[in-house]
LOTI-249140 format. One record per residue (C-alpha): x negated, y, z; chain. Coordinates in nm, 2 decimals. Each point is the difference from the previous one (the first is absolute). Layout:
REM residues N
[[X Y Z] "A"],
...
This chain:
REM residues 109
[[0.01 2.43 0.18] "A"],
[[-0.32 -0.11 0.16] "A"],
[[0.14 -0.33 0.07] "A"],
[[0.08 -0.05 -0.37] "A"],
[[-0.34 0.10 -0.09] "A"],
[[-0.16 -0.26 0.24] "A"],
[[0.24 -0.27 -0.13] "A"],
[[-0.09 0.09 -0.36] "A"],
[[-0.36 -0.02 0.08] "A"],
[[0.04 -0.34 0.17] "A"],
[[0.19 -0.13 -0.30] "A"],
[[-0.27 0.13 -0.24] "A"],
[[-0.27 -0.17 0.21] "A"],
[[0.20 -0.32 0.02] "A"],
[[0.06 0.00 -0.36] "A"],
[[-0.37 0.05 -0.08] "A"],
[[-0.10 -0.28 0.24] "A"],
[[0.28 -0.24 -0.10] "A"],
[[0.07 0.07 -0.36] "A"],
[[-0.05 -0.36 -0.09] "A"],
[[0.23 -0.12 0.27] "A"],
[[0.28 0.25 -0.05] "A"],
[[0.34 -0.14 -0.12] "A"],
[[0.06 0.14 -0.35] "A"],
[[0.37 -0.01 0.00] "A"],
[[0.25 0.20 -0.19] "A"],
[[0.25 -0.13 0.24] "A"],
[[-0.17 0.15 0.30] "A"],
[[-0.02 0.34 -0.18] "A"],
[[0.36 -0.03 -0.08] "A"],
[[0.09 -0.07 0.36] "A"],
[[-0.21 0.29 0.13] "A"],
[[0.13 0.24 -0.26] "A"],
[[0.36 -0.10 0.09] "A"],
[[-0.07 0.07 0.37] "A"],
[[-0.13 0.35 -0.08] "A"],
[[0.28 0.08 -0.24] "A"],
[[0.26 -0.11 0.25] "A"],
[[-0.14 0.20 0.30] "A"],
[[0.23 0.26 0.13] "A"],
[[-0.14 0.35 0.01] "A"],
[[-0.22 0.05 0.30] "A"],
[[-0.08 -0.37 0.04] "A"],
[[-0.37 -0.06 -0.05] "A"],
[[0.02 -0.31 -0.20] "A"],
[[-0.32 0.08 -0.19] "A"],
[[-0.21 -0.05 0.32] "A"],
[[0.18 -0.32 0.08] "A"],
[[-0.07 -0.13 -0.35] "A"],
[[-0.36 0.09 0.01] "A"],
[[-0.03 -0.17 0.33] "A"],
[[0.16 -0.31 -0.13] "A"],
[[-0.23 0.00 -0.31] "A"],
[[-0.30 0.02 0.23] "A"],
[[0.12 -0.29 0.21] "A"],
[[0.05 -0.20 -0.31] "A"],
[[-0.35 0.08 -0.13] "A"],
[[-0.16 -0.09 0.34] "A"],
[[0.20 -0.32 0.03] "A"],
[[-0.09 -0.12 -0.35] "A"],
[[-0.37 0.09 0.05] "A"],
[[0.00 -0.19 0.33] "A"],
[[0.17 -0.30 -0.17] "A"],
[[-0.26 0.01 -0.28] "A"],
[[-0.28 -0.01 0.26] "A"],
[[0.14 -0.26 0.23] "A"],
[[0.21 -0.22 -0.23] "A"],
[[-0.11 0.04 -0.35] "A"],
[[0.20 0.03 -0.32] "A"],
[[0.28 -0.25 0.09] "A"],
[[0.08 0.21 0.31] "A"],
[[-0.01 0.33 -0.20] "A"],
[[0.24 -0.15 -0.26] "A"],
[[0.23 -0.12 0.27] "A"],
[[0.00 0.33 0.19] "A"],
[[0.05 0.20 -0.32] "A"],
[[0.30 -0.22 -0.08] "A"],
[[0.15 0.07 0.34] "A"],
[[-0.05 0.37 -0.05] "A"],
[[0.18 -0.03 -0.34] "A"],
[[0.29 -0.17 0.17] "A"],
[[0.01 0.27 0.26] "A"],
[[0.01 0.25 -0.29] "A"],
[[0.30 -0.18 -0.15] "A"],
[[0.18 0.06 0.34] "A"],
[[-0.09 0.37 -0.01] "A"],
[[0.11 0.04 -0.36] "A"],
[[0.34 -0.18 0.07] "A"],
[[0.07 0.22 0.31] "A"],
[[0.24 0.28 -0.02] "A"],
[[-0.17 0.34 -0.02] "A"],
[[0.09 0.09 0.35] "A"],
[[-0.18 -0.32 0.13] "A"],
[[-0.31 -0.01 -0.22] "A"],
[[-0.24 0.16 0.25] "A"],
[[0.12 -0.22 0.28] "A"],
[[-0.01 -0.31 -0.21] "A"],
[[-0.34 0.09 -0.13] "A"],
[[-0.14 0.04 0.35] "A"],
[[0.16 -0.32 0.13] "A"],
[[-0.08 -0.23 -0.30] "A"],
[[-0.36 0.11 -0.07] "A"],
[[-0.08 0.01 0.37] "A"],
[[0.12 -0.35 0.03] "A"],
[[-0.23 -0.12 -0.28] "A"],
[[-0.30 0.18 0.14] "A"],
[[0.06 -0.13 0.35] "A"],
[[0.03 -0.36 -0.13] "A"],
[[-0.33 0.03 -0.20] "A"],
């Protein structure tokens, strides 16, 4: 529970600092909601989703600082393509696909 509180606090701070840079995508929300809805009982998908959201916010903020608007648009588009993969994944694979696809985009940023 303490981990969840720390993650939530980090997300709030990140959102506050990067509100302008944050991707505003219904597609990302749909992907994250799908992961949480498909998680089996006992699987802590909420923490994984929060961690992924924080990584996205940090990557977009960094892109905005170092690469400008064009890099942010490109990165946001890549995250939306990753979200498409999560949305298309069968429920049993959504968490695994989310981690793989979003991490690949973040690592390439």
